[in-house]
LUMKE-240527 format. One line per field, with one value per atom (N, C-alpha, C, O): residue number from 1; atom name; x, y, z. Coordinates in steps of 0.1 Angstrom, whole numbers, always signed. Atoms other than C-alpha are relative to their C-alpha. Layout:
! residues N
num	(NUM,...)
atome	(CA,...)
u	(X,...)
v	(Y,...)
w	(Z,...)
***
This chain:
! residues 136
num	(1,1,1,1,2,2,2,2,3,3,3,3,4,4,4,4,5,5,5,5,6,6,6,6,7,7,7,7,8,8,8,8,9,9,9,9,10,10,10,10,11,11,11,11,12,12,12,12,13,13,13,13,14,14,14,14,15,15,15,15,16,16,16,16,17,17,17,17,18,18,18,18,19,19,19,19,20,20,20,20,21,21,21,21,22,22,22,22,23,23,23,23,24,24,24,24,25,25,25,25,26,26,26,26,27,27,27,27,28,28,28,28,29,29,29,29,30,30,30,30,31,31,31,31,32,32,32,32,33,33,33,33,34,34,34,34,35,35,35,35,36,36,36,36,37,37,37,37,38,38,38,38,39,39,39,39,40,40,40,40,41,41,41,41,42,42,42,42,43,43,43,43,44,44,44,44,45,45,45,45,46,46,46,46,47,47,47,47,48,48,48,48,49,49,49,49,50,50,50,50,51,51,51,51,52,52,52,52,53,53,53,53,54,54,54,54,55,55,55,55,56,56,56,56,57,57,57,57,58,58,58,58,59,59,59,59,60,60,60,60,61,61,61,61,62,62,62,62,63,63,63,63,64,64,64,64,65,65,65,65,66,66,66,66,67,67,67,67,68,68,68,68,69,69,69,69,70,70,70,70,71,71,71,71,72,72,72,72,73,73,73,73,74,74,74,74,75,75,75,75,76,76,76,76,77,77,77,77,78,78,78,78,79,79,79,79,80,80,80,80,81,81,81,81,82,82,82,82,83,83,83,83,84,84,84,84,85,85,85,85,86,86,86,86,87,87,87,87,88,88,88,88,89,89,89,89,90,90,90,90,91,91,91,91,92,92,92,92,93,93,93,93,94,94,94,94,95,95,95,95,96,96,96,96,97,97,97,97,98,98,98,98,99,99,99,99,100,100,100,100,101,101,101,101,102,102,102,102,103,103,103,103,104,104,104,104,105,105,105,105,106,106,106,106,107,107,107,107,108,108,108,108,109,109,109,109,110,110,110,110,111,111,111,111,112,112,112,112,113,113,113,113,114,114,114,114,115,115,115,115,116,116,116,116,117,117,117,117,118,118,118,118,119,119,119,119,120,120,120,120,121,121,121,121,122,122,122,122,123,123,123,123,124,124,124,124,125,125,125,125,126,126,126,126,127,127,127,127,128,128,128,128,129,129,129,129,130,130,130,130,131,131,131,131,132,132,132,132,133,133,133,133,134,134,134,134,135,135,135,135,136,136,136,136)
atome	(N,CA,C,O,N,CA,C,O,N,CA,C,O,N,CA,C,O,N,CA,C,O,N,CA,C,O,N,CA,C,O,N,CA,C,O,N,CA,C,O,N,CA,C,O,N,CA,C,O,N,CA,C,O,N,CA,C,O,N,CA,C,O,N,CA,C,O,N,CA,C,O,N,CA,C,O,N,CA,C,O,N,CA,C,O,N,CA,C,O,N,CA,C,O,N,CA,C,O,N,CA,C,O,N,CA,C,O,N,CA,C,O,N,CA,C,O,N,CA,C,O,N,CA,C,O,N,CA,C,O,N,CA,C,O,N,CA,C,O,N,CA,C,O,N,CA,C,O,N,CA,C,O,N,CA,C,O,N,CA,C,O,N,CA,C,O,N,CA,C,O,N,CA,C,O,N,CA,C,O,N,CA,C,O,N,CA,C,O,N,CA,C,O,N,CA,C,O,N,CA,C,O,N,CA,C,O,N,CA,C,O,N,CA,C,O,N,CA,C,O,N,CA,C,O,N,CA,C,O,N,CA,C,O,N,CA,C,O,N,CA,C,O,N,CA,C,O,N,CA,C,O,N,CA,C,O,N,CA,C,O,N,CA,C,O,N,CA,C,O,N,CA,C,O,N,CA,C,O,N,CA,C,O,N,CA,C,O,N,CA,C,O,N,CA,C,O,N,CA,C,O,N,CA,C,O,N,CA,C,O,N,CA,C,O,N,CA,C,O,N,CA,C,O,N,CA,C,O,N,CA,C,O,N,CA,C,O,N,CA,C,O,N,CA,C,O,N,CA,C,O,N,CA,C,O,N,CA,C,O,N,CA,C,O,N,CA,C,O,N,CA,C,O,N,CA,C,O,N,CA,C,O,N,CA,C,O,N,CA,C,O,N,CA,C,O,N,CA,C,O,N,CA,C,O,N,CA,C,O,N,CA,C,O,N,CA,C,O,N,CA,C,O,N,CA,C,O,N,CA,C,O,N,CA,C,O,N,CA,C,O,N,CA,C,O,N,CA,C,O,N,CA,C,O,N,CA,C,O,N,CA,C,O,N,CA,C,O,N,CA,C,O,N,CA,C,O,N,CA,C,O,N,CA,C,O,N,CA,C,O,N,CA,C,O,N,CA,C,O,N,CA,C,O,N,CA,C,O,N,CA,C,O,N,CA,C,O,N,CA,C,O,N,CA,C,O,N,CA,C,O,N,CA,C,O,N,CA,C,O,N,CA,C,O,N,CA,C,O,N,CA,C,O,N,CA,C,O,N,CA,C,O,N,CA,C,O,N,CA,C,O,N,CA,C,O,N,CA,C,O,N,CA,C,O,N,CA,C,O,N,CA,C,O,N,CA,C,O,N,CA,C,O,N,CA,C,O,N,CA,C,O)
u	(-9,+1439,-4,-5,+1,+1434,-17,-18,+5,+1398,+3,+1,-3,+1409,+8,+8,-10,+1437,-13,-12,+5,+1407,-11,-15,+9,+1383,+6,+1,-8,+1414,+3,+3,+2,+1417,-10,-9,+10,+1383,-6,-8,-5,+1382,+6,+1,-9,+1409,-4,+0,+7,+1393,-10,-12,+12,+1361,+7,+5,-1,+1377,+7,+1,-6,+1401,-11,-11,+7,+1372,-7,-5,+5,+1353,+10,+5,-6,+1378,+0,+0,-3,+1382,-12,-13,+11,+1347,-6,-13,-2,+1348,+8,+3,-10,+1379,-10,-11,+6,+1358,-7,-9,+10,+1329,+7,+7,-9,+1350,+9,+15,-8,+1369,-15,-26,+6,+1356,+7,+19,-6,+1361,-9,-20,+0,+1363,+6,+16,-3,+1356,+6,-2,-5,+1376,+2,+9,+2,+1368,+9,+6,-12,+1400,+12,+14,-12,+1434,+7,+5,-6,+1455,+12,+12,-13,+1486,-3,-13,+5,+1493,+20,+25,-11,+1531,+11,+21,-7,+1548,+0,+8,+0,+1532,-12,-20,+14,+1502,-7,-2,+11,+1470,-10,-15,+9,+1448,-14,-15,+14,+1411,-2,+8,+1,+1396,-4,-8,+4,+1387,+11,+23,-16,+1406,-7,-15,+7,+1399,+5,+16,-5,+1405,-2,-14,-1,+1413,+9,+20,-2,+1418,+14,+12,-15,+1457,-2,+5,+1,+1448,-8,-7,+15,+1417,+6,-1,-1,+1434,+9,+16,-5,+1450,-10,-9,+16,+1419,+4,-1,-2,+1434,+13,+20,-5,+1456,-6,-10,+5,+1443,+8,+13,-11,+1460,-11,-20,+3,+1450,+2,+10,-5,+1451,-11,-24,+10,+1446,-5,-4,+7,+1427,+7,+2,-7,+1453,+11,+22,+0,+1456,+17,+21,-12,+1491,-1,-13,+1,+1494,+5,+15,-9,+1501,-2,+2,-2,+1493,-10,-20,+3,+1491,-7,-4,-3,+1479,-12,-22,+7,+1468,-15,-16,+15,+1431,+1,+8,+1,+1426,-18,-27,+15,+1396,-4,+0,+5,+1378,-18,-25,+17,+1341,-10,-18,+7,+1331,-13,-17,+2,+1309,-12,-18,+11,+1292,+5,+8,-2,+1296,+14,+22,-17,+1332,-3,-12,+1,+1348,+17,+23,-11,+1381,-2,-11,+0,+1391,+12,+22,-13,+1415,-2,-13,-3,+1430,+5,+13,-5,+1434,+6,+4,-7,+1453,-3,-6,+5,+1447,+8,+5,-9,+1477,+5,+10,-11,+1495,-11,-7,+11,+1459,+3,+13,+2,+1447,+11,+19,-12,+1462,-9,-21,+10,+1448,+2,+12,-2,+1446,-7,+1,+2,+1426,-14,-20,+6,+1404,-11,-9,+11,+1373,-8,-12,+6,+1358,-9,-12,+9,+1325,-8,-20,+1,+1328,+8,+14,-11,+1345,+14,+20,-10,+1376,+8,+1,-11,+1404,+15,+25,-15,+1434,+3,-4,-2,+1452,+17,+28,-11,+1479,+4,-4,-12,+1510,-4,-4,+3,+1502,+8,+8,-8,+1524,-9,-21,+7,+1515,+1,+12,+4,+1501,+6,+10,-3,+1515,-2,-14,+11,+1505,-11,-23,+6,+1493,-16,-27,+8,+1469,-12,-8,+6,+1437,-6,-8,-1,+1428,-17,-25,+12,+1395,-3,+6,+2,+1383,-11,-22,+1,+1373,-3,+7,+2,+1352,-6,-18,+7,+1347,-7,+2,+10,+1317,+12,+24,-11,+1333,-12,-19,+10,+1309,+8,+20,-2,+1309,+0,-10,-3,+1322,+0,+10,+5,+1307,+17,+21,-10,+1336,+13,+15,-15,+1376,-1,+10)
v	(+2,+368,+14,+14,-12,+405,+2,+15,+1,+398,-5,+2,+7,+375,+6,+3,-11,+403,+12,+19,-12,+427,-3,+5,+8,+402,-1,+1,+1,+396,+19,+22,-14,+434,+6,+10,+2,+438,-3,+5,+11,+408,+4,+1,-2,+421,+19,+22,-16,+462,-4,+0,-2,+449,-8,-4,+2,+429,+11,+13,-11,+459,+4,+1,-9,+482,-12,-10,+7,+451,+0,+5,-3,+449,+11,+11,-16,+487,+0,+9,-1,+483,-2,+5,+4,+460,+8,+12,-6,+474,+15,+17,-11,+507,+2,+12,+1,+493,-7,-19,+2,+485,+9,+5,-11,+518,+3,+0,-5,+534,+17,+20,-18,+574,+2,-2,-3,+588,+17,+21,-15,+631,-3,-6,-1,+632,+17,+25,-15,+670,+4,+12,-5,+672,-3,-15,+6,+670,-10,-8,+8,+640,-8,-10,+10,+618,-12,-17,+13,+588,+1,+11,+2,+572,+12,+12,-11,+607,+12,+21,-13,+629,+5,-3,-4,+652,+4,+8,+4,+650,+12,+15,-16,+683,-13,-24,+0,+678,-7,-9,+5,+662,-9,-13,+6,+634,-16,-19,+13,+602,-20,-26,+7,+572,-17,-17,+11,+536,-15,-19,+5,+511,-17,-18,+12,+472,+2,-1,-4,+480,-19,-22,+12,+443,-9,-13,+13,+420,-11,-17,+9,+394,-1,-11,-7,+406,+3,+14,-8,+412,+6,+16,-7,+415,+10,+10,-12,+444,+12,+14,-11,+476,+17,+21,-14,+513,+13,+16,-21,+553,+5,+10,-13,+576,+9,+8,-16,+613,-3,-13,-8,+633,+0,+0,+3,+631,-7,-3,+11,+598,-8,-17,-1,+597,-13,-14,+13,+563,+6,+13,-10,+578,-15,-14,+6,+544,-12,-12,+15,+504,-8,-3,+12,+475,-14,-13,+3,+445,-13,-22,+5,+432,-9,-18,+13,+410,+0,+7,+7,+390,+1,-6,-2,+403,-5,-1,-1,+392,+4,-2,-9,+422,+9,+21,-12,+432,+15,+18,-12,+465,+15,+13,-11,+499,-1,-5,-5,+507,+15,+22,-13,+535,+1,-9,+2,+547,+9,+17,+0,+553,+5,-1,-8,+582,-2,-4,+0,+582,+14,+17,-12,+616,+3,-5,-5,+634,+17,+23,-10,+664,+18,+29,-8,+682,-1,+7,+5,+657,-3,-7,-2,+659,-14,-21,+13,+628,-6,-1,+10,+597,-12,-16,+11,+572,-8,-5,+9,+544,-16,-25,+9,+515,+5,+16,+6,+506,-6,-17,+11,+490,+0,+11,+5,+478,-2,-3,+5,+467,-14,-16,+12,+432,-7,-18,+11,+422,+0,-6,+3,+424,+22,+31,-8,+456,+3,-5,-4,+474,+5,+14,-7,+482,+12,+7,-8,+514,+3,+8,-5,+519,+19,+29,-12,+549,+2,-6,-3,+566,-2,-6,+3,+563,+15,+21,-9,+595,+5,-4,+0,+617,-4,-4,+2,+609,+11,+8,-13,+646,-2,+2,+2,+639,-13,-25,+8,+621,-3,+6,+0,+602,-1,-4,+1,+602,-6,-2,+3,+586,+5,+7,-6,+598,-7,-10,+10,+578,+5,+10,-2,+584,-8,-13,+5,+567,-3,+2,+0,+556,-5,-15,+3,+552,-7,-7,+4,+536,+7,+13,-3,+552,-6,-13,+3,+545,+8,+2,-11,+571,-3,-8,+2,+569,+18,+23)
w	(-12,+1031,+11,+23,-6,+1036,+4,+6,-6,+1049,+13,+23,-13,+1077,+5,+17,-9,+1087,+5,+15,+0,+1085,+15,+25,-10,+1107,+18,+29,-13,+1133,+7,+19,-6,+1137,+7,+18,-1,+1137,+19,+27,-10,+1165,+15,+26,-7,+1183,+6,+17,-3,+1187,+10,+21,-12,+1200,+13,+24,-12,+1223,+11,+22,-7,+1238,+7,+19,-1,+1240,+12,+24,-10,+1259,+15,+25,-10,+1284,+5,+18,-7,+1290,+3,+12,-6,+1297,+12,+19,-12,+1322,+11,+21,-8,+1337,+4,+16,-7,+1341,+6,+12,-8,+1356,+12,+9,-11,+1387,+7,+18,+0,+1389,+15,+15,-12,+1427,+3,+6,-4,+1434,+14,+17,-12,+1466,-3,-8,+2,+1468,+17,+26,-9,+1496,+5,-2,+3,+1513,+15,+23,-6,+1534,+0,+2,+1,+1532,+7,+19,-7,+1543,-6,-19,+2,+1542,-10,-13,+1,+1526,-4,-9,+7,+1520,+3,-4,-3,+1537,-9,-10,+9,+1512,+4,+8,-4,+1520,-11,-22,+13,+1498,-1,+10,+1,+1489,-3,-9,+0,+1495,-18,-25,+15,+1459,+0,+11,+5,+1438,+2,+1,+0,+1443,-2,+5,+6,+1423,+6,+12,-7,+1435,-12,-13,+6,+1410,-1,+5,+4,+1398,-9,-21,+16,+1374,-5,-14,+15,+1357,+7,+18,-6,+1362,-4,-12,-4,+1364,+12,+12,-11,+1394,+11,+16,-8,+1415,+16,+22,-13,+1448,-1,+10,+0,+1439,-2,-13,+4,+1442,+2,+13,-2,+1436,-1,-9,+4,+1443,+0,+7,+5,+1427,-3,-4,+1,+1424,-11,-18,+11,+1400,-14,-25,+12,+1378,-5,-9,+4,+1373,+5,-1,-8,+1396,+6,+9,-8,+1413,+13,+13,-13,+1451,+11,+22,-10,+1468,-5,-11,+7,+1461,+11,+22,-16,+1488,-8,-16,+1,+1487,+6,+14,-4,+1492,+11,+9,-12,+1527,-1,-1,-6,+1532,+11,+21,-20,+1562,+3,+13,+4,+1551,+13,+21,-5,+1566,-10,-8,+7,+1534,+11,+21,-9,+1538,-19,-30,+7,+1518,-3,+5,+2,+1499,+10,+12,-2,+1518,+5,+6,-8,+1535,+11,+13,-12,+1565,+4,+4,-4,+1579,+12,+19,-19,+1614,-2,-11,+2,+1620,+15,+24,-14,+1652,+2,-8,-4,+1664,-7,-9,+7,+1650,-8,-16,+15,+1628,-12,-22,+12,+1606,-4,+0,+2,+1589,-12,-19,+4,+1578,-13,-12,+10,+1549,+9,+15,-8,+1571,-5,-3,+7,+1554,-10,-9,+13,+1523,-3,-9,+1,+1519,-15,-18,+13,+1485,-4,-16,+3,+1494,-1,+0,+4,+1489,+13,+14,-13,+1524,-2,+7,-1,+1516,+1,-4,-7,+1528,-4,-8,-1,+1526,+13,+18,-11,+1559,-4,-4,+1,+1552,+9,+16,-9,+1577,+3,-5,-3,+1595,+16,+25,-10,+1622,+16,+16,-12,+1659,+4,+4,-7,+1674,+9,+17,-10,+1699,+13,+14,-19,+1738,+1,+3,+4,+1734,-9,-3,+9,+1709,-3,-3,-8,+1711,-19,-27,+14,+1676,-3,+6,+6,+1656,-14,-23,+14,+1624,-9,-5,+4,+1602,-15,-22,+9,+1570,-13,-13,+9,+1535,-8,-15,+10,+1514,-14,-16,+13,+1480,-13,-10,+9,+1448,-13,-15,+9,+1419,-9,-8,+7,+1388,-16,-20,+16,+1351,-12,-21,+6,+1336,+4,+15,-2,+1332,+10,+15)
***
């Protein structure tokens, strides 16, 4: 009986470890060199990770700050335009930059709501390339 219990625990630990490794391989990291707004909150320049909260829910992603705090969540929409994973920011001359889109590299994207710029501002786009990260 004890042998079966130890085998069960060992197999459970191995499955959990392998699941964590698969999850970590899907983590993306963006190094944003400027401050930006998202959901009404100004975020500082720094590293941000893009995660899929659950292996079974592949259409949901969340953006986390460098302290593992979730700052945004969205549903991926397939656009059939594969390319490099990247973030797109809509920037105004006085209102600053706002995260507008997230592309995961497989042709899926999340669009985030961004406020309209004033009529006096000209919009410019900033693109930040996202890299895969093997570590948490």
